[in-house]
Each structure stands twice: as structure tokens, then as C-alpha cells.
C-alpha positions as CSV (number, residue, x, y, z in Angstrom):
1,G,-10.0,1.0,-10.8
2,S,-9.0,2.3,-7.4
3,P,-10.8,5.1,-6.3
4,F,-7.6,6.2,-5.0
5,S,-5.8,7.3,-8.2
6,I,-3.9,10.6,-7.8
7,H,-0.8,11.3,-9.5
8,E,1.7,10.4,-7.2
9,G,-0.5,9.5,-4.4
10,L,1.3,7.3,-2.6
11,E,4.8,9.0,-2.4
12,H,2.8,11.6,-0.8
13,M,0.9,9.8,1.6
14,V,4.2,7.9,2.5
15,G,6.1,11.4,3.4
16,E,3.3,12.1,5.1
17,V,2.7,9.0,7.5
18,G,5.8,6.9,6.5
19,P,5.4,3.6,4.9
20,G,4.6,1.8,8.6
21,R,1.2,3.1,8.5
22,I,-0.1,2.3,4.9
23,L,-2.2,-0.9,4.3
24,F,-2.4,-2.3,0.5
25,G,-5.4,-2.8,-0.5
26,T,-7.4,-3.0,-4.3
27,G,-11.0,-3.1,-3.5
28,F,-11.1,-6.5,-5.4
29,P,-14.5,-7.4,-6.2
30,E,-16.1,-4.5,-6.6
31,S,-12.4,-3.3,-9.0
32,D,-10.1,-4.5,-10.5
33,P,-7.3,-5.0,-8.4
34,M,-4.3,-3.9,-11.5
35,P,-4.0,-0.8,-11.0
36,A,-3.3,-0.8,-7.4
37,V,-0.7,-3.5,-8.1
38,T,0.4,-0.9,-10.4
39,M,0.5,1.8,-8.4
40,L,2.6,0.3,-5.8
41,T,5.1,-1.1,-8.2
42,Y,6.1,1.7,-9.6
43,A,5.3,4.1,-6.6
44,G,8.6,6.3,-6.3
45,I,9.8,5.0,-3.1
46,P,12.2,2.6,-1.4
47,E,11.8,-0.8,-2.0
48,A,11.5,-1.9,1.7
49,D,8.5,1.3,1.5
50,K,7.1,-1.1,-1.2
51,A,7.4,-4.2,0.7
52,L,6.2,-2.5,3.8
53,I,2.7,-0.9,2.5
54,G,2.7,-4.3,0.0
55,S,2.8,-6.8,3.1
56,R,4.4,-6.3,6.0
57,N,2.8,-3.8,8.1
58,L,-0.7,-6.4,7.5
59,E,1.8,-9.5,8.5
60,R,2.9,-7.2,11.9
61,L,-0.4,-6.4,12.9
62,I,-1.9,-9.9,12.5
63,E,1.2,-10.7,15.2
64,G,0.0,-8.9,17.3
65,I,-3.4,-10.1,17.6
66,R,-2.0,-14.2,17.7
67,R,-0.1,-12.6,21.0
């Protein structure tokens, strides 16, 4: 599984730095991606924060490169 699998770890990170500073990653192919997907899916954070972490933060960074 994920090297970062602390109970409510994602909730803690969001509380410390905010959802706009976290990127989603799975560690694939070295590790199975499903634990990371599950951690994000079941995290006790708002759906909007999950969307930011899951894809929107990376999209924003890539858009900044294109300009």
C-alpha cells in the first residue's frame, strides 16, 4: 500500500496546509494504486477538497506552465 497511510492523515494535511497545496499520487507502478484512491474517496473532507486534491490542483499547475 501507500507509504503514507496514517489514520486520518489526509484530513490532517488538509487542516495544516489546505487542499490547494496537496497533489494526488498513487506510487504506481511500485505499489498498488487502490489504497491511495480509497484514502481520497473516504477521507472526511468536503467533496470540493477531494476534487482539488484528485485533479484540479495538477490541472492548475499544468495550465501555469502552458502560459
